[in-house]
C-alpha positions as CSV (number, residue, x, y, z in Angstrom):
1,M,0.0,0.0,0.0
2,K,2.8,2.5,0.9
3,K,4.4,2.0,-2.5
4,V,1.2,2.8,-4.3
5,N,0.5,5.7,-2.0
6,R,4.0,7.1,-2.6
7,I,3.4,7.1,-6.4
8,L,0.0,8.8,-6.1
9,S,1.1,11.5,-3.7
10,G,4.1,12.3,-5.7
11,L,2.0,12.8,-8.8
12,L,-0.3,15.2,-7.0
13,S,2.3,17.2,-5.1
14,V,4.9,17.7,-7.9
15,S,3.7,17.1,-11.4
16,L,0.0,17.8,-11.3
17,I,0.6,21.1,-9.6
18,A,2.3,22.3,-12.7
19,A,-0.8,21.6,-14.8
20,L,-2.9,24.1,-12.8
21,S,-0.7,27.2,-12.7
22,A,-0.1,30.3,-14.8
23,C,2.9,30.3,-17.1
24,G,3.0,34.0,-18.0
25,A,2.8,34.9,-21.7
26,G,1.3,31.7,-23.0
27,T,1.2,27.9,-22.9
28,T,3.4,25.2,-24.3
29,P,2.5,21.8,-25.7
30,T,1.2,20.1,-22.7
31,D,2.7,16.7,-23.5
32,A,6.3,17.9,-23.5
33,G,7.1,17.2,-19.8
34,T,6.1,19.2,-16.8
35,T,4.3,22.2,-18.3
36,A,1.8,24.8,-17.1
37,A,-1.7,25.8,-18.1
38,P,-3.0,29.3,-18.3
39,G,-4.9,30.7,-15.3
40,A,-8.6,30.2,-15.4
41,D,-11.5,31.2,-13.2
42,A,-12.3,28.3,-10.9
43,E,-15.7,27.0,-10.0
44,T,-16.5,27.0,-6.3
45,T,-17.4,23.4,-5.2
46,T,-18.4,21.7,-2.0
47,T,-16.4,18.6,-1.2
48,A,-15.3,16.7,2.0
49,A,-13.2,19.8,2.6
50,T,-14.3,23.4,3.2
51,T,-14.1,25.8,0.3
52,V,-13.8,29.5,0.6
53,T,-13.9,31.8,-2.5
54,T,-12.6,35.3,-2.5
55,T,-13.5,37.4,-5.6
56,V,-11.3,40.1,-7.0
57,P,-11.6,41.8,-10.4
58,T,-11.8,39.1,-13.2
59,V,-10.2,36.4,-11.0
60,E,-11.6,34.0,-8.5
61,I,-9.2,32.8,-5.9
62,V,-10.2,29.5,-4.5
63,T,-8.7,28.4,-1.2
64,T,-9.5,24.9,0.0
65,T,-8.9,23.8,3.5
66,F,-8.9,20.2,4.8
67,A,-11.8,18.4,6.5
68,D,-11.2,18.0,10.3
69,E,-10.2,14.3,10.0
70,E,-7.8,15.1,7.2
71,A,-6.2,18.0,9.1
72,A,-5.8,15.7,12.1
73,A,-4.2,13.0,10.0
74,I,-1.7,15.5,8.5
75,A,-0.9,16.9,12.0
76,A,-0.3,13.4,13.3
77,A,2.0,12.6,10.4
78,A,3.9,15.8,10.9
79,E,5.1,14.6,14.3
80,N,7.1,12.0,12.4
81,L,9.2,14.6,10.6
82,P,12.7,15.3,11.9
83,D,13.6,18.5,13.6
84,I,15.6,20.7,11.2
85,E,17.3,24.0,11.9
86,M,16.6,26.4,9.1
87,S,18.0,29.8,8.5
88,T,14.5,31.2,7.9
89,N,11.0,29.7,7.6
90,E,10.8,30.8,4.0
91,I,12.1,28.9,0.9
92,K,12.4,30.6,-2.5
93,W,10.9,28.6,-5.4
94,L,11.7,29.4,-9.0
95,A,9.3,27.7,-11.5
96,H,6.7,28.2,-14.2
97,Y,4.1,27.1,-11.7
98,D,3.3,27.8,-8.0
99,V,3.1,25.2,-5.3
100,N,0.7,27.4,-3.3
101,P,-3.0,27.4,-3.8
102,N,-3.7,29.6,-6.8
103,T,-6.1,31.3,-9.1
104,A,-6.4,28.3,-11.4
105,G,-8.4,26.4,-8.7
106,Q,-5.4,24.5,-7.3
107,P,-6.2,23.3,-3.8
108,K,-3.7,23.3,-1.0
109,S,-1.6,20.2,-1.1
110,P,-0.9,17.9,1.9
111,V,2.8,18.5,1.3
112,L,2.4,22.3,1.9
113,Q,0.2,21.6,5.0
114,L,2.9,19.3,6.4
115,F,5.5,22.0,5.8
116,E,3.4,24.6,7.6
117,E,2.5,22.2,10.4
118,K,6.0,21.0,11.3
119,Y,8.2,23.8,10.3
120,N,5.9,26.9,10.1
121,G,7.3,27.0,6.6
122,T,6.3,29.1,3.6
123,V,7.1,28.9,-0.1
124,K,7.8,32.2,-1.9
125,W,7.2,31.8,-5.7
126,Y,9.5,33.5,-8.1
127,E,7.4,33.3,-11.3
128,T,8.9,32.4,-14.7
129,T,7.5,30.9,-17.9
130,W,8.2,27.6,-19.6
131,N,10.1,29.3,-22.4
132,T,12.2,31.6,-20.2
133,R,12.8,29.4,-17.2
134,F,16.5,28.7,-17.8
135,D,17.3,32.2,-18.7
136,D,15.7,33.4,-15.5
137,L,17.4,30.7,-13.6
138,S,20.8,31.9,-14.8
139,T,20.0,35.5,-14.1
140,Y,18.9,34.7,-10.5
141,V,21.8,32.4,-9.7
142,L,24.5,34.5,-11.2
143,G,22.9,37.6,-9.6
144,G,23.2,36.1,-6.1
145,E,19.5,36.3,-5.4
146,G,19.7,33.4,-3.0
147,L,16.9,31.4,-4.6
148,D,16.7,27.9,-3.2
149,F,15.1,25.4,-5.5
150,F,13.8,24.6,-9.0
151,P,11.7,21.7,-10.4
152,G,13.8,18.6,-10.4
153,D,11.5,16.7,-12.8
154,D,12.3,19.0,-15.7
155,E,14.0,16.6,-18.2
156,A,16.1,19.5,-19.5
157,N,17.9,19.8,-16.1
158,Y,20.5,17.1,-16.0
159,P,23.4,17.0,-16.5
160,K,23.3,20.5,-18.1
161,G,22.4,22.3,-14.9
162,V,25.5,20.7,-13.2
163,V,27.8,21.6,-16.1
164,N,26.5,25.2,-16.2
165,G,26.9,25.6,-12.5
166,M,23.2,26.2,-11.8
167,F,22.7,23.3,-9.3
168,Q,24.7,22.2,-6.3
169,S,25.1,18.7,-4.9
170,V,22.8,17.9,-2.0
171,D,25.1,15.4,-0.2
172,Q,26.3,17.9,2.5
173,Y,22.8,18.6,3.6
174,I,21.4,15.0,3.9
175,N,22.3,11.6,5.2
176,L,21.5,9.1,2.5
177,D,21.8,6.3,5.1
178,D,18.6,7.7,6.7
179,P,15.7,5.3,6.1
180,I,13.6,8.3,4.9
181,W,15.4,7.9,1.5
182,D,14.7,4.2,1.1
183,S,11.7,4.7,-1.2
184,V,13.6,6.9,-3.6
185,R,17.1,5.5,-3.6
186,G,16.8,4.4,-7.2
187,G,15.9,7.9,-8.2
188,M,18.7,9.4,-6.2
189,E,21.2,7.3,-8.2
190,A,19.7,8.5,-11.4
191,V,21.0,12.0,-10.5
192,N,24.4,10.7,-9.2
193,F,27.1,12.2,-11.4
194,G,30.7,11.5,-10.5
195,G,29.7,10.2,-7.0
196,K,27.6,13.3,-6.1
197,H,23.8,13.6,-6.0
198,F,22.3,16.6,-7.6
199,E,18.6,16.3,-6.8
200,L,16.4,15.9,-3.7
201,V,14.3,13.1,-5.1
202,T,10.7,12.7,-4.0
203,G,9.4,10.0,-6.4
204,V,10.1,7.9,-9.5
205,N,7.2,7.8,-12.0
206,S,6.4,7.5,-15.7
207,R,6.4,10.5,-17.9
208,F,3.7,9.2,-20.2
209,V,0.5,7.1,-20.2
210,L,-1.7,6.0,-23.1
211,A,-5.3,7.3,-22.9
212,Y,-8.4,6.2,-24.7
213,N,-12.2,6.4,-24.6
214,A,-13.8,3.1,-23.6
215,Q,-17.0,4.0,-25.4
216,T,-15.0,4.3,-28.7
217,I,-13.5,0.9,-28.2
218,E,-17.0,-0.6,-27.6
219,D,-18.7,1.2,-30.5
220,N,-16.1,-0.1,-32.9
221,G,-15.9,-3.7,-31.7
222,L,-12.3,-3.4,-30.7
223,E,-10.4,-5.3,-28.1
224,D,-10.2,-3.3,-24.8
225,P,-6.5,-2.4,-24.2
226,Y,-7.1,-2.5,-20.4
227,E,-8.3,-6.1,-20.6
228,Q,-5.4,-6.9,-23.0
229,W,-3.0,-5.5,-20.4
230,Q,-4.6,-7.6,-17.6
231,N,-4.3,-10.7,-19.8
232,G,-0.6,-10.0,-20.7
233,E,-1.6,-9.3,-24.3
234,W,-1.1,-5.5,-24.6
235,N,2.0,-4.9,-26.7
236,W,3.2,-3.2,-30.0
237,D,1.4,-5.9,-32.1
238,T,-2.1,-5.6,-30.4
239,F,-1.7,-1.8,-30.3
240,K,-1.0,-1.7,-34.1
241,A,-3.8,-4.1,-34.8
242,S,-6.4,-1.9,-33.1
243,L,-5.1,1.1,-35.0
244,L,-5.4,-0.7,-38.3
245,D,-9.0,-1.8,-37.5
246,F,-10.0,1.8,-36.5
247,V,-8.2,4.3,-38.7
248,D,-10.0,5.6,-41.7
249,E,-8.6,9.1,-42.5
250,E,-11.0,9.6,-45.4
251,N,-13.9,9.3,-42.9
252,D,-12.2,11.4,-40.2
253,M,-11.2,8.5,-38.0
254,H,-7.7,9.1,-36.7
255,G,-5.2,6.9,-34.9
256,L,-2.3,7.9,-32.6
257,D,-2.0,11.5,-31.4
258,G,0.0,13.5,-28.8
259,W,2.6,16.3,-28.9
260,Y,5.5,14.0,-28.0
261,F,4.0,10.5,-28.4
262,E,7.3,9.5,-30.1
263,R,9.2,9.9,-26.8
264,G,6.6,7.9,-25.0
265,L,7.1,4.9,-27.4
266,F,10.9,5.4,-27.8
267,C,12.0,4.1,-24.4
268,T,9.7,1.1,-24.3
269,T,12.6,-1.1,-25.4
270,G,14.5,0.0,-22.3
271,K,17.1,2.1,-24.1
272,P,17.0,5.9,-24.0
273,M,18.8,7.8,-26.7
274,V,21.2,9.1,-24.1
275,G,21.5,7.1,-20.9
276,A,23.8,7.2,-17.9
277,V,26.0,4.4,-16.4
278,D,28.1,4.9,-13.3
279,G,27.5,8.7,-13.5
280,Q,28.6,9.1,-17.1
281,L,26.5,9.6,-20.2
282,V,26.1,6.8,-22.7
283,C,25.0,7.4,-26.3
284,N,22.7,4.6,-27.6
285,I,22.0,5.9,-31.1
286,N,23.6,2.8,-32.7
287,S,22.0,0.2,-30.5
288,P,19.7,-2.5,-31.8
289,E,16.9,-1.4,-29.4
290,V,16.9,2.1,-30.9
291,E,16.8,0.7,-34.4
292,K,13.9,-1.6,-33.4
293,V,11.7,1.1,-32.1
294,M,12.5,3.5,-34.9
295,N,11.6,0.8,-37.5
296,F,8.3,0.3,-35.6
297,G,7.6,4.0,-35.7
298,Y,8.3,4.2,-39.4
299,D,5.9,1.3,-40.0
300,L,3.1,3.1,-38.1
301,W,3.6,6.1,-40.3
302,Q,3.7,4.1,-43.5
303,N,0.4,2.5,-42.5
304,G,-1.2,5.9,-41.9
305,L,-1.7,5.2,-38.2
306,V,-0.3,8.5,-36.9
307,L,-2.2,11.7,-36.9
308,D,-0.5,13.9,-39.6
309,K,-0.3,17.3,-37.7
310,S,0.7,19.1,-40.9
311,L,-2.9,18.6,-42.1
312,F,-4.3,20.2,-38.9
313,S,-2.2,23.4,-38.7
314,W,0.4,21.5,-36.6
315,S,-1.9,20.9,-33.7
316,T,-3.0,18.0,-31.7
317,H,-6.7,17.1,-31.2
318,P,-7.4,15.4,-27.9
319,E,-11.1,16.4,-28.3
320,Y,-11.4,13.9,-31.1
321,M,-11.2,11.2,-28.4
322,G,-14.4,12.4,-26.8
323,E,-16.0,12.6,-30.2
324,G,-15.1,9.0,-31.0
325,K,-12.9,10.1,-33.9
326,E,-9.5,9.3,-32.4
327,L,-8.3,6.1,-30.9
328,F,-5.1,6.6,-28.8
329,Y,-3.3,9.6,-27.2
330,I,0.0,9.4,-25.4
331,V,0.3,12.1,-22.8
332,G,1.6,13.1,-19.4
333,M,-0.7,12.3,-16.5
334,Y,-0.7,15.9,-15.4
335,D,-2.8,16.8,-18.4
336,F,-5.9,15.2,-16.8
337,T,-6.0,18.0,-14.4
338,Q,-5.8,20.8,-17.0
339,V,-8.7,23.2,-17.5
340,P,-10.9,22.1,-20.5
341,E,-9.6,24.9,-22.7
342,V,-6.1,23.4,-22.5
343,W,-7.0,19.7,-22.4
344,P,-10.4,19.3,-24.1
345,T,-10.7,15.5,-24.4
346,R,-14.5,15.6,-23.8
347,I,-14.3,12.0,-22.6
348,P,-16.8,11.4,-19.8
349,P,-15.0,10.5,-16.6
350,E,-16.5,7.1,-16.5
351,D,-15.2,6.3,-20.0
352,L,-11.6,7.5,-19.6
353,R,-9.1,4.6,-19.5
354,L,-5.3,4.4,-19.1
355,V,-2.8,1.7,-20.0
356,P,1.0,1.8,-20.2
357,V,2.5,2.8,-23.5
358,P,3.0,-0.7,-25.1
359,C,6.3,-2.5,-25.3
360,P,7.5,-5.1,-27.9
361,A,5.6,-8.4,-27.9
362,D,8.8,-10.4,-27.5
363,Q,10.1,-8.4,-24.5
364,E,9.6,-9.9,-21.0
365,T,10.3,-6.7,-19.0
366,P,8.0,-3.7,-19.5
367,Y,9.7,-0.3,-19.7
368,T,8.4,3.2,-19.7
369,V,10.3,6.5,-20.0
370,T,10.9,7.6,-16.4
371,R,10.5,10.9,-14.6
372,I,12.5,11.6,-11.5
373,D,10.4,13.9,-9.3
374,G,12.0,16.2,-6.8
375,F,13.8,19.4,-6.4
376,S,17.1,20.8,-7.8
377,L,19.0,22.7,-5.2
378,L,20.4,26.0,-6.6
379,K,23.9,27.3,-6.3
380,G,23.9,30.0,-3.7
381,A,20.7,28.8,-2.0
382,S,20.0,30.9,1.1
383,N,18.0,28.2,2.8
384,P,19.1,24.7,1.6
385,E,18.0,23.1,4.9
386,G,14.5,24.5,4.3
387,V,14.4,22.7,0.9
388,V,15.5,19.5,2.6
389,A,12.6,19.9,5.1
390,Y,10.1,20.5,2.3
391,T,11.5,17.4,0.5
392,Y,10.9,15.3,3.7
393,C,7.3,16.6,3.7
394,S,6.9,15.4,0.1
395,I,8.2,12.0,0.8
396,L,6.2,11.6,4.0
397,A,3.0,12.7,2.2
398,A,3.5,9.7,-0.1
399,E,4.5,7.2,2.6
400,D,1.9,7.9,5.2
401,D,-1.4,6.1,4.3
402,A,-3.7,8.6,5.9
403,V,-2.0,11.6,4.2
404,A,-1.9,9.8,0.8
405,A,-5.7,9.2,1.2
406,V,-6.1,13.0,1.3
407,A,-4.3,13.3,-2.0
408,R,-6.4,10.6,-3.6
409,R,-9.6,12.3,-2.4
410,Q,-8.4,15.5,-4.1
411,M,-7.7,13.7,-7.3
412,Q,-11.2,12.1,-7.3
413,E,-13.2,15.1,-6.4
414,D,-11.3,18.0,-7.9
415,Y,-10.4,16.2,-11.2
416,Q,-13.1,13.5,-11.5
417,L,-10.5,10.8,-11.9
418,T,-12.0,7.3,-11.2
419,D,-10.4,4.5,-9.1
420,Q,-9.7,2.7,-12.4
421,V,-7.7,5.6,-13.7
422,L,-5.9,6.2,-10.5
423,D,-5.1,2.5,-9.9
424,M,-3.8,2.1,-13.4
425,N,-1.6,5.2,-13.1
426,D,-0.2,3.6,-9.9
427,T,0.6,0.5,-12.0
428,I,2.2,2.5,-14.8
429,N,4.3,4.4,-12.3
430,Q,5.4,1.2,-10.6
431,I,6.8,0.0,-14.0
432,A,9.0,3.1,-14.0
433,A,10.1,2.6,-10.4
434,D,10.9,-1.0,-10.9
435,N,13.1,-0.5,-14.0
436,P,13.9,3.2,-14.5
437,V,14.6,4.4,-18.1
438,V,15.8,8.0,-17.8
439,E,16.3,10.0,-21.0
440,Y,19.2,12.6,-20.7
441,A,19.2,13.9,-24.2
442,A,17.3,17.1,-23.5
443,G,19.3,17.7,-20.4
444,S,22.7,17.1,-22.0
445,S,22.8,20.1,-24.3
446,N,20.6,22.0,-26.7
447,D,22.6,20.6,-29.7
448,I,22.0,17.0,-28.6
449,M,18.3,17.7,-27.9
450,Q,17.8,19.2,-31.4
451,L,19.5,16.2,-33.0
452,T,17.7,13.6,-31.1
453,T,14.4,14.2,-29.2
454,D,13.2,17.7,-30.0
455,G,14.4,18.7,-33.4
456,G,11.0,18.6,-35.1
457,E,9.3,15.9,-37.2
458,T,12.2,15.5,-39.7
459,V,15.0,15.1,-37.2
460,G,16.1,12.5,-34.6
461,I,13.7,10.0,-33.1
462,R,10.6,11.9,-34.4
463,A,11.7,11.5,-38.0
464,A,10.8,7.8,-38.2
465,F,7.3,8.4,-36.9
466,H,6.9,11.0,-39.7
467,G,8.1,9.2,-42.7
468,T,12.0,9.1,-42.7
469,D,13.6,5.7,-42.3
470,W,15.9,5.2,-39.4
471,A,18.9,4.3,-41.4
472,T,18.9,7.7,-43.1
473,T,18.5,9.6,-39.9
474,R,21.2,7.6,-38.1
475,E,23.7,8.0,-40.9
476,A,23.1,11.8,-40.8
477,T,23.4,12.3,-37.1
478,A,25.1,9.4,-35.3
479,D,28.7,10.6,-35.4
480,A,27.7,14.1,-34.4
481,V,25.6,13.0,-31.4
482,T,28.3,10.5,-30.2
483,M,30.9,13.3,-30.3
484,L,28.6,15.8,-28.5
485,V,27.9,13.3,-25.7
486,E,31.6,12.7,-25.2
487,E,32.1,16.5,-24.9
488,V,29.4,16.7,-22.3
489,N,31.0,13.9,-20.3
490,T,34.3,15.8,-20.3
491,N,32.6,19.0,-19.1
492,L,30.5,17.1,-16.6
493,Q,33.6,15.4,-15.1
494,A,35.3,18.8,-14.7
495,A,32.2,20.4,-13.2
496,V,31.7,17.7,-10.6
497,A,35.4,17.8,-9.6
498,A,35.1,21.6,-9.1
499,E,31.8,21.4,-7.3
């Protein structure tokens, strides 16, 4: 039970928070990783908790407090937190989303309540946007602002933030032999470079799930992917077979959609484009696993099973799922807490289903691209002990059954997510925790990212899913990517030695 609770609470307290907050000038594709949604007027609802709404011009600020029994459970759990001497009760948070209750209807998290209860702590938000977050990070760190922490689950963080001197190692502030780290040790080792740990990890989860409309499956006489998963029959082959049976572009019946569905499928063989072994990066561009998944992606495109965004003004269409016109959508779980204007699936809550992104049929071990949740400790942080304290609150919120139940209630009532959806998400996240597959391409350098994971539909891993055979792409980029990864390794070694 604690393992499941840990996953659920981590999802609520770190990743889903991002989906509810303002990101300044605009929004980014919501499947790209942890992203933010625009602010929206929130509806006032009555739940097991007490809701208070304060109205100011054009904005409704919704502040949700906990029911008495929930507040008592959190208070009891707080007694298990260690005493920590902090320089101040305030910690300074730089992100494109806030962790405090906000104008997008985000309720107060159990994590924040624990932090207030035990440490009388507060989190001051330094607002940025998705597109300017790293520029602002550099400005604040180099300017000596004393900001404390940054979202650790951003896949563009590591090892670039170490090489650029933005993040500091956390080892001097924690004792990794403490049992409190037992549940996240695997994640801590994923951010171990040269023997030093560079993130305060709170959870290990999957970056992507595959969503579908159960009514669409029934209406078209297709095999239910959830039942196939339960029977051990959900894999690339059955996934493709359902797409072949459903897709009819001439009649507006579309197959696979999602901003970055390619990345969701890419790591299902267990090999990221850029991995890490013993604290050093490893380039897998010439591996047979990469060739296998790229050939599969090319086959999907050749059979017309991928939504051609060029025909839709380069946009995705999650609303087609609710309309019965689209079969599968690969997406981050946080999108299910977006406002309808951002994530308009129009799937009735009772019909929403999740399954893992499928793996090859001949593969015994399931893999999913993995997200390491937690916090990056900034160079020059004014209150690192406060960030450690907040991290302990995050871990405890997942480990304590009663506190995790509060998070689950919020997921059900605030976002209308059913037990089936939440339980399946737990299962998918457990796949990630059991066998982490972390992609470091985006976090290695912008050049590597552009040549591999994020260079557009004609470059890198996305090219195969959009009509370019893998042999052509590999020949054009393999030598350059291999050389760039080695350069990053050299710079990383020097940065860790100087840290």
